[in-house]
C-alpha positions in Angstrom: 104.8 77.1 92.1 104.4 77.9 95.8 101.0 76.9 97.3 98.8 79.1 99.5 96.1 77.8 101.7 93.3 80.3 102.6 91.4 79.7 105.8 88.2 81.8 106.2 84.5 82.1 106.0 82.6 80.9 102.9 80.1 83.7 102.4 77.9 85.0 99.6 77.9 88.8 99.5 74.5 90.5 99.2 75.2 94.0 97.8 72.9 97.0 97.8 73.2 100.8 97.6 71.9 102.7 100.6 71.6 106.4 101.6 73.7 108.0 104.3 70.4 108.5 106.1 69.7 104.8 106.0 73.1 104.2 107.4 72.8 106.7 110.2 69.5 105.0 111.2 71.3 101.7 111.9 73.2 103.1 114.8 76.6 101.6 113.9 79.9 103.0 112.7 80.2 103.3 109.0 82.8 100.9 107.4 82.7 98.2 110.1 81.5 94.6 110.4 78.6 93.6 112.5 77.8 90.0 113.4 74.1 89.0 113.2 71.9 85.9 113.5 69.7 84.5 110.8 66.5 86.3 111.8 68.3 89.7 111.7 69.9 88.9 108.3 66.6 87.7 106.9 65.0 91.0 107.9 67.7 92.9 106.0 67.4 90.7 102.9 63.6 91.0 102.8 63.8 94.8 102.7 66.1 94.8 99.6 65.0 95.3 96.0 67.1 93.2 93.5 70.3 92.9 95.5 73.5 91.7 93.8 74.6 88.2 94.9 78.4 87.6 94.7 80.2 84.6 96.2 82.9 85.9 98.5 84.2 86.2 102.0 87.5 88.0 102.7 90.0 85.1 102.4 88.1 83.6 99.5 88.4 86.9 97.6 92.1 86.9 98.2 92.5 83.3 97.1 90.5 83.9 93.9 92.7 86.9 93.2 95.9 84.9 93.6 94.6 82.1 91.3 93.6 84.7 88.7 97.1 86.1 88.8 98.4 82.6 88.1 99.2 81.5 91.6 98.4 78.2 93.3 95.6 78.8 95.8 93.3 76.6 97.8 90.6 77.4 100.3 89.0 75.6 103.3 85.7 76.4 104.9 82.2 75.0 105.0 79.0 75.6 103.2 75.4 74.3 103.5 73.6 72.0 101.1 71.7 74.8 99.5 71.6 77.2 96.5 74.1 79.6 98.0 76.5 76.7 98.8 76.4 75.4 95.2 76.9 79.0 94.0 80.0 79.2 96.2 81.5 75.9 95.1 81.0 76.8 91.4 82.7 80.1 92.1 85.8 78.3 93.4 86.0 75.9 90.5 85.5 78.6 87.9 88.1 80.8 89.5 90.8 78.1 89.6 90.9 77.8 93.4 91.3 74.3 94.8 88.3 73.5 97.0 88.9 71.9 100.5 85.4 72.6 101.4 83.2 70.7 103.9 79.4 70.4 103.9 77.3 71.4 106.9 73.7 71.0 107.8 73.6 74.7 108.6 72.7 77.3 105.9 75.6 78.8 103.9 76.8 82.1 105.4 76.2 85.5 103.8 77.1 89.1 104.2 74.9 92.1 103.6 77.1 94.9 102.3 75.5 98.3 102.4 77.2 100.7 100.0 76.8 104.5 100.7 77.3 107.2 98.1 80.9 107.7 99.1 81.6 104.1 98.0 82.2 103.0 101.6 80.8 99.7 102.5 79.4 98.6 105.9 78.8 94.9 106.6 76.4 92.7 108.5 77.6 89.1 108.6 75.8 85.8 109.2 78.6 83.1 109.4 76.2 80.2 109.0 78.0 76.9 107.9 81.4 78.6 108.1 81.2 78.6 111.9 81.1 74.8 111.9 84.7 74.6 110.7 86.5 72.9 113.7 89.9 71.9 115.0 89.5 68.4 113.6 89.3 69.8 110.1 93.0 70.9 110.3 95.3 67.9 109.7 98.9 67.5 108.5 97.6 66.1 105.3 95.7 69.3 104.6 99.0 71.2 104.9 101.1 69.0 102.7 102.7 71.0 99.9 101.5 74.3 101.4 104.0 77.1 101.6 101.9 79.8 103.2 98.7 79.8 105.3 96.6 82.9 104.9 93.9 83.6 107.6 91.4 86.4 108.1 90.9 88.1 111.5 87.2 87.1 111.4 88.4 83.5 112.1 89.5 84.6 115.6 85.9 84.5 116.8 86.3 80.7 116.5 89.3 81.0 118.8 90.5 77.4 119.2 90.1 76.5 115.6 91.9 79.7 114.6 94.8 78.9 116.9 95.0 75.3 115.6 95.2 76.4 112.0 98.2 78.6 112.8 99.9 76.3 115.3 99.9 73.4 112.8 101.4 75.7 110.1 104.1 76.9 112.6 105.0 73.3 113.6 105.4 72.3 109.9 107.6 75.3 109.1 104.9 77.0 106.9 104.8 80.8 106.7 101.6 82.5 107.9 99.8 85.7 107.0 97.0 87.5 109.0 94.7 90.1 107.6 93.1 91.9 110.5 89.8 92.2 108.6 88.0 94.9 110.6 88.7 97.3 113.5 85.8 95.7 115.3 87.6 92.3 115.1 90.8 93.9 116.4 88.9 95.3 119.4 87.1 92.1 120.1 90.0 89.6 119.5 93.1 91.6 120.6 93.9 89.1 123.4 94.1 86.2 120.9 96.2 88.2 118.4 98.6 89.2 121.2 99.0 85.6 122.2 99.8 84.6 118.7 102.3 87.4 118.2 104.0 86.6 121.4 104.4 83.0 120.3 105.8 84.1 116.9 102.9 82.4 115.0 102.3 85.2 112.5 104.9 86.1 109.8 102.9 88.7 107.9 100.4 91.2 109.2 98.1 93.2 106.9 96.0 96.0 108.2 94.1 99.0 106.9 94.6 102.4 108.7 91.5 101.9 111.0 92.6 98.4 112.0 96.2 99.5 112.6 95.0 102.4 114.8 92.6 100.1 116.7 95.6 97.8 117.5 98.4 100.3 118.0 96.6 103.5 119.2 98.8 105.5 116.8 98.6 106.2 113.1 100.4 105.4 109.8 104.2 105.0 110.2 103.9 104.9 114.0 101.3 102.1 113.8 103.5 100.3 111.2 106.4 100.4 113.6 104.3 98.7 116.3 103.1 96.0 113.9 106.6 95.5 112.5 107.7 94.4 116.0 105.1 91.6 115.9 106.0 90.0 112.5 108.6 89.7 109.8 106.5 91.8 107.4 103.9 94.4 108.3 101.5 96.3 106.0 99.4 99.4 106.8 97.1 100.4 103.9 96.3 104.1 104.0 93.4 104.3 101.5 93.8 106.6 98.5 97.4 107.4 99.6 98.5 103.8 99.1 100.2 101.6 101.6 103.2 101.3 103.9 105.2 98.1 104.1 107.9 97.2 106.7 110.4 94.4 106.2 113.9 93.9 107.5 114.0 97.4 109.1 113.1 99.1 105.9 109.8 101.0 105.1 108.4 101.0 101.6 105.6 103.3 100.5 103.5 102.3 97.5 100.9 104.5 95.8 97.2 103.6 95.3 95.5 103.4 91.9 93.8 106.5 90.5 90.4 105.0 89.6 87.3 106.6 90.9 85.8 104.1 93.4 82.1 103.2 93.2 82.3 100.4 95.8 85.2 99.5 98.1 83.9 95.9 98.7 86.9 93.6 98.3 89.5 96.3 97.9 91.6 95.2 100.8 91.1 91.5 99.9 92.3 92.0 96.4 95.2 94.3 97.5 96.3 91.3 99.6 96.0 89.0 96.6 98.4 91.1 94.6 100.9 91.6 97.4 100.9 87.9 98.6 101.3 86.7 95.0 104.4 89.0 94.6 105.8 88.0 98.0 105.5 84.3 97.3 107.3 84.8 94.0 110.2 86.5 95.7 109.5 90.1 94.6 110.7 93.1 96.5 108.2 95.0 98.7 107.7 97.8 96.2 106.9 95.5 93.3 104.6 93.3 95.4 102.8 96.3 96.9 102.4 98.0 93.5 100.7 94.8 92.2 98.4 94.9 95.2 97.5 98.5 94.2 96.8 97.6 90.6 94.5 94.7 91.5 92.7 96.8 94.2 92.3 99.7 91.6 90.3 97.4 89.3 87.9 96.0 92.0 86.8 99.4 93.3 85.4 100.2 89.8 82.7 97.5 90.0 80.0 96.5 92.5 81.3 93.6 94.6 84.6 91.8 94.8 84.6 90.1 91.4 86.8 91.7 88.8 85.5 91.2 85.2 87.8 89.5 82.7 88.8 92.7 80.9 90.0 94.0 84.3 92.1 90.9 84.8 93.6 91.3 81.3 94.8 94.8 82.3 96.2 93.4 85.6 98.1 90.6 83.8 99.5 93.0 81.3 100.8 95.1 84.1 102.2 92.0 86.0 104.1 90.9 82.9 
């Protein structure tokens, strides 16, 4: 079974429903990611009544999804020696993901996800211990037996560490996949992404329609065409209309699920889990993309990025 190593931030999602008026008052674009320090995060958390706490982080969600599908997934990041860190480590173990976690003297990172009535989520992120992951944490022994390294765009803010994780994979002949993560990340880290594309360090690019537009300046198939020139496989997810996938000069369109969304937290992460699982098993792009849609369709029906067991039973029945 092919092994996938996920590199990302170890974060605990703090979820709460908010009104459109509350969102407007924050002065940021809905649906984006905003980096904050601990005092700012603490202010948000102190204002919430009974928020939901769910271990997550973009790449962690994807690795959990791959493991639940029956894949071989591992994850590297750092957590603090605190309650949230223990919650996160237990989550990996219970989900069947191999932990390559380090321990930091900084608090475990967290994300406040504000969910508006339209099921859109806007995020404020405190990276905490995750930001202490460094270049020296990436060694050839970490990559032994690994067939694909999956990274999130958020990692690009830790530029040298981000590059090292991909350079080492490239040197060892290991495939790489990049999820852009957020249009804000694309705007802020474009120079780093362009350098990696130029050096052929990325084999698979996954973007939603906002991220693709932020990078390419055009939409949908035109954006897909731009991304397809940067990697062997390019994906542009187009929300309720599904996704477009380019590989070997061919474009495949897959449909989204039909469920009514109550929270889109984790939807892209779990779509990536289904797609990468299929890709690593040698499936064609339509079959892999359809599995991504099936997994994503389940997670939007719950608050947070953890699909309940009955949802996984439906997914596995579909996978066959």
